[in-house]
N, C-alpha and C positions, 0 to 999 in steps of 0.2 A: 193550320197545316205545319208540320215539323219538317224542316229542311234537312235532308240526308246529306251531310257533308262528305260522306265517303264516296259519293258518286259524282263524277265530273259532269258539269252541265252539258247538255246536248250540243254538239257542234252543228251549226247551221251555215251553209254556204249561201251568201247573199246573191240574189239574182241580178241586182243592178246597183249602181252607185249614183248618187246625186251630187254632182259637183257644181258649185256656183260659177256661172260664166262670168269672167271678168268684164267689167264695164270698160269701154274704150272711148278715149277722147283723142282728138288730133290738135296739137298746139298750132299756133299761127305760123311757126317756122316749119310745119310739116311733121314734127316729131310725134309719134303715137305714144299714148300713155294708157297703160292697162292697170286697173285697180280692183283688188279683192278686199272687201271690208272684213274687219275682225272686231266685233263689238264686245267680245269677252275679254280682250287683252288691250290695255292702254299702252300699246307700243306701236311704233311705225318703222317699217323698213322701206327705203326708197333706193332704187338701183338704176343707174344710167348705164346702159349697155350699148357698145358700139362694135362694128366689125373691125377686125384688124386690117392693117395695110396689106398684108399678104393675101387676105381673103378677097380683096378687090383688085389684086394684080399689081400692086405697087410694092416692090421689095425694097425695104429700107434696111439700115443696119439692124441686125437681129435684136438688139436690146434697147433700141430707142424708146419704144413704147413702155417697156418695163421701167426704165429709169425716169421717164417723163412722169408717169403716173405716181410712182413712189415719192418723187420730189415735189409733187403738188402739196404734200403734207409738211414740207420743210420751210414754209413761209410764203406769205402773200404780200401785196403792197402795203397792207395795213396791219398785219399781224405776223410776227416771227414764229418759228416752230414752237417755242416754249409757250407763247401766248395761245397758239392754236390748241396745243395739248391741254393746257389748263382750261380753256373754254369748253372743249368737248367733254373733259372729265367732270367739270362743274355741272354740266347739264346731262350727265349720265348717257353720253352718246359715243358711238364708235363709228369711225370711218375706215373702210377697207378698200383695198385695191383689187380690181378684177384684171387679170392679165394671163391669158392662155393662148392656145393656138388660133382660136377663132374670134375671141371677144376681148375688148378692153373696157375699162370703165371704173366707176367709183360707186360705193354703196354707203348708205347712212342708216344706222340703227339708233333710234332715239325714243323718247316717251311722247305720248300724245300731248301731255301738258307743256312740254318744252319745244314742240315741233316748230311752231312759228318763230321762236327765238333762234333756233339752231339753223333753220333752212337757209337764211341769207349767207351765213358764214360758210356753210357747205357749198353753196352756189359760187362763192368767191374762189374756191379751189379750181373751178373750171376756166376762169379767165384772168385771174390776178396772181397766179403763182409766179415766183421770181427766180427759182432754181439757183440757190446760192452755190457758188463754186466749191466752197469748203465742204458742204454737205454732199455734193456730187462725188468729190474725191473720197470721202468717207464711205459712201454707199458703194462705189466701185471697188474699194478695197474689200469690203464685206462680201460683195458678190463674187469676186475672184476667189476668195478663200472658200466660199461655199461651193463653187464649181469644183475646186481642187479636192475638197473633202468628199463631195458626193461621187466624184468619178472613182474614188477608191472603194466605194461600196459596190460589190458585185451586182446587187439587185438593181441599183440605179443605172449602172453601165449597161446591163443586159436590156433593160427597158429602152434606153436610148438607142442602142444598136438595133433592137428589134424595130422600132419606129423608122430608123434610118433605112433599114432594108425593105420594110413594107411599103413605105411611101416615097422612098428615094430622097437623097440629100437635097435635090433641087426644090422640093416642096417644103413649105414651112412645117408641116406635120413631121417631116423626117429630119429636120435640121438639129444638129447637136451644137450647143453653145459652148464656147471655149473662153479661156482667159483672154485670148487675143480679141475676141468680140467685145469684151469689157473694155480693154485698152483703147479700142477704136472710138469709143463714145467721148464726145466733147460737149461742153455746155451749149454751144451753138446748135448742135443737133437737136437738143431738147427744145430750145426756143422755137426753132423752125417747125418741128413736129407739133408742138403745142398750139402754135398759131394757125397752121394750115391743114394738118392731117389727122388730128386726134379724134374729132367727133364726126366719124363717118357712119352714116346709116344708124343714128342713135334711136334707142327705144327706152321708155321709162316704165319700170315695173314697181308698183306700190302696193303694200299691204299695211293695214292699220285701222285703228278706230278713228276714222276721219269723216267729217261731214263735207257737204258740197262746198262750203266756204274754204275749207282747207285744200280741197282739190283745185279750186279756183286759184288759190295762192300758189300751188305747185305749177300750174299752167302759166301764171304770170311771171313766176320766177325763172322758168326755163324756156319761155317762148322767144327770148332774145339770144339764146345760146347759139353761137356761130356753128352751123352744121353743114355737112356736105352729104349729098345722096348720090350713090354710085351703084351701077348694076354689078351684080356678082355672077360670075360664070362658074357654075358648079363643076368641080373637078371630077374626072372619071378615072377610077383606079381599077386595075385588073390583077388577078392572081397570075403569077408566072413562077416557074421553077427557079429556085435559087440555091446555091451551095450553102451548106451549114456554115455559120460564123462561129468560130471558137477562139475566145481570148483566154489563153492559159495563164493562170496566176499560181505560181508554184507554192506560195505560202498559204494559199486558201485551203481550208479543210472542206469547204462546201463549194458547189457550183450553182450559180443562178441560171435557171433555164426559162426560156420563152419559146413557145411554139404557137403559131397562129397564121391567119390569113384574112383577106378582105371578105366582107359580108355584104348583104343586100341592105338597102336603106329601110327606115322604119315604115314607110308607106307601101312596102312590098307585101303582097298577100301571104307570103311564106314567113314573114318576120316573126310572128308570134310562135310559130312552131319551132323555129330556131331558138328563140328565147327559152322555151320549155326544154328542148333538147339539151341546151347548155346547163340548165339547172340539174338535170339528171346526171350529167357527166361530171361537172365540177363546180356547180353554181351555189352550193350550200354545204354546211358542215357534215351532212350525212350523205354526200354525193359518192358516186362510184370511185372516183379518183382518191378521195379521202379514205374510204374503206379499204381500198386495195393497197395504196402506196404508203399511207400513214399508219392505219390501224393494223393491217395484216403484216406488212413488211417492215415498217418502222424506218423507212429510208428518208423521211422528211417530216418536219413539224407541221407543215401546211402546204397543200397544193390545191389550186383553184383554177377554174376557167371562168372567163367573163366576156361580155360583149362591150367593147369600147364604143362609146357613143359620140360621134361627131356629126356635124350638120348634114353632110352629104356622103359620109364614108364610115359607116359602122364597120368594126372589125372584131375578130374573135381571137382570144389569146389564152393559153395555158401558162400559169406562172408557178414556179416552185424553186425553193432552195434545197438541194439534195446533197447527200454525202458523195464525194467525188468518185469513190470506188464503185458506187451503184448507179452512176449516171446513165450508162447505156441501158441498164436494166430498167430504170425508171422511164426512159424514153420509149422503150419497147412496150412497157405496161400502159403508157398513155395511149399509144396507137392500138393496143389490144382492146382497151376499154372503149375507145372510139369505134373500133370495128364491131364490137359486140352490140353496141347501141344501134349501129347501122344495119345489122344483120338479124338480130333476134328481137322479138317483141317483148316489151316490158311486162312484167307480171302485174296482175291486178293489185296485189298488196303494195308493191313499190309505187305503182301509179297513184294510188290513193294517198299514200304518205306524202309524196311530192306535191300532189294537187293541193292537199290541205295546207302544206307549208307555204306554197306559192300564194295561195289566197290570203293567208295571214300576213305574209310579208308584203303583199301587194297593198292591203288595206292600211298597214302601218305607215306607208308612204304618204298618207293623207291625214296624219294625226293632228296637224296644226295648220293655221292659215299660212304661216310662213312656208311650210312644206308645200302647200297648195300652189302658191305663186311660183315656187321653184319647179314643180312638176309642169305647170302651165308653160313656163319659160322654155323648158327643155323641149317640149313637143311643138310649141309655137315657132321656135327657131328652126325646126325641121319641116315647117310648112304644114303642121297638123293642128288639130284642136282637141278639146277634152273628150270628144267622141273616141279618140284613140284608146283611152283607158277603159271605156265601157266595152269596146271590142276586145281588148286584151283580157278583161275579166271574163267575158263570154267564152273566149277560147280556152282559158284555164279551166273553166267549169266543164267544158264539153270535149276536150281533146281525147283522141284515142291512140293506142300504141302504134298503129300502122302509120298515122300521120307523123309521129315523132321519128320512127325508123326511116321513113322515106325522105324527110327533109334533111336529116343528117347525112345520108348517103348522097344527096344531091349537091350539097354545098360544102361539106367539110371533108375534102379529099386530101389524102396524104401528099399527093404530088403538088398540091398548091401551097403547102405549109412552108413558112419561113421558120428556120430553127436558129436560135442564138443561145450560146453558152458562154458564161463568163465565170472563171474561177479555176 
């Protein structure tokens, strides 16, 4: 049989996906460990993930966790920072800091061959860090400079002000870090936080070519980790009318724009329909916002909408950098496209284009075992399991135009939008 290379292969939409369920262990100190094997790659990724202080209702200085975690790599009781760097480099290993609104932690990426050698040194970062004063001063100087530089960027300032307005300054999601927050940090803060408050509600996520002996080693290594378990009270956010925030910058040729509102959580029955609605509006490079504002009018290089994913507080936002003289026109066109999707049915042709794109993009999220553990972690921390993704695929395969029109009209109302402009 001769293959006709002038014809594209037939596109088939899969009916289901088969995702390996992570195995779970519980260590003696109560810490859960989730493991997904990867027999084809001789690499290991191990991540210790904890809840932030603000998530459990304890408000500390804003940057205590940030500096504590980064300085764990600046020396322990037995190895200074240079020795640590040389050790991890020698064994082809990387240690990264996890520090965001909801989670703190450390992750290790190494080879299967060197895993047993590297693990004890990685473990020492959790209890034997010494926090050299000299390194803290250096890190504070770097952070202050970074904050100053980032604040001058319209896009960064717009995103920060948007979160501040959406979540309010009193909540960690809405806080804006300043140079004064950096100045407030002293070494004693890090020592106290490291000793008493860092390892709250920890979970361990592991992917790699590991056997049961290696998993036993992980359990033995971390079962003595000093941990604390606390109940988390889920925040409740609501949409409310707010005045537009406009920070004028005379020298800027462009303005950074953010428009958005609170959404429903991932476990809500309407979530998948909103996910699809967002894709049509601004969730991919062929979206309506791109075609209208970039391709037809040329007012921006890029404009996108996305769903921000937090544990209990997903939100929706449109982001764009636009020429200042066309700012009001662009805002009007955003609301026009939003209204069209809420009032008119999507054509069959556009529907199939987006459906096929979403399925391809969806499947690409599971291309490696490392991707798989990240996907699992994201929905596990939202109280869900891998069944979420099968339900998501089922919806993408079967949604109809009326469902998409109705859900946008129900949740994305102009009167609920927070508008922020910087530039």
